[in-house]
C-alpha positions in Angstrom: 18.1 153.4 -12.7 16.1 154.0 -9.8 16.9 153.3 -5.8 14.9 150.5 -5.9 15.5 149.0 -8.6 19.6 149.1 -7.5 18.6 147.4 -4.0 16.7 144.6 -6.1 20.1 144.2 -8.1 21.8 144.1 -5.3 19.6 141.5 -3.3 19.7 139.6 -6.3 23.8 139.6 -6.4 23.7 138.7 -3.1 20.8 135.6 -4.4 23.3 134.7 -6.5 26.4 134.8 -4.2 24.7 132.4 -2.5 23.5 129.8 -4.1 27.1 130.2 -5.8 28.5 129.2 -2.5 25.8 127.2 -1.6 27.1 124.5 -4.5 30.4 124.6 -4.4 31.3 127.0 -7.2 34.2 129.6 -7.9 32.0 133.1 -7.8 31.7 134.8 -11.3 33.9 137.8 -12.1 31.9 140.9 -10.2 30.6 142.8 -13.6 29.4 139.4 -14.7 27.5 138.7 -11.8 26.5 142.1 -11.6 25.0 141.5 -15.1 23.5 138.0 -15.1 21.7 139.7 -11.4 20.7 142.7 -13.5 19.5 141.1 -16.1 17.6 139.0 -13.4 15.2 141.9 -12.3 14.6 142.9 -15.7 13.1 139.5 -16.4 11.4 140.3 -12.8 9.9 142.6 -13.1 8.5 141.9 -17.0 7.2 138.3 -14.9 5.4 140.9 -12.4 3.8 143.0 -14.9 2.8 140.0 -16.9 1.3 137.5 -14.0 1.1 140.1 -10.9 3.2 139.1 -7.8 6.1 140.7 -5.8 9.8 140.6 -7.7 12.1 140.3 -4.8 9.6 136.5 -4.5 10.4 136.2 -8.3 13.7 136.8 -8.1 14.3 134.0 -5.5 11.9 131.8 -7.4 14.4 132.3 -10.6 17.9 132.1 -8.6 16.7 128.8 -7.3 14.9 127.2 -10.7 18.8 128.6 -12.8 20.9 127.1 -9.8 18.3 123.3 -10.2 20.1 123.0 -13.6 
């Protein structure tokens, strides 16, 4: 995985952790959180290819949507 994608995964982990904390939920194990973040980044890249847009903005929208459920 490239440098930028690793940075995006780290950003997704921080966004997910923030959402868990904000909702008063315990953080899952690091491996689970990282796996979830990697999947979010892959989905964000797919959406960006299909519709265009900024990957980080798409990640923020996706994390917010996940936590609303």
